[in-house]
C-alpha angles and dihedrals in degrees: 000000000000120000109216139182120256094260094046091046094057092046091049092046089055090053091049091050093051095046097047105038090251099301097136123144114219123191130178123201130180112231144172133208112252096028117251091246091064094052089081090070121092091239090069097034092117095056122093128187120233099338118110107228142120089285121094112271125228116210120215121223137179122249110211115196130190123189141176115175105307095344110101132169132174142185135191113228115200123199096265093050100053097096096047089046092050092049093051094046091047090050091050094050094043093051089049092050096047093049093051095041090061090057 
């Protein structure tokens, strides 16, 4: 699975849609880095999720995955990139739909 930037993800998603007649599986998952399961260890004891304090803060992000058969791509969307990502994905899907509705 390739981890791409927001721009590259939208371009690659458009290619996947064209090659596979629109049969693309998208999944979205909320994630943190390091994962929550590791926060129990002493190594990450100073980290805290979502609460402003003197402790180090972990920012959550969304992991968006697209797959068709063996082709898989993914992107990490941080909080400040959500609106630009939404606009790009909407444009890609709208372009695909308008091209195929004309047929």
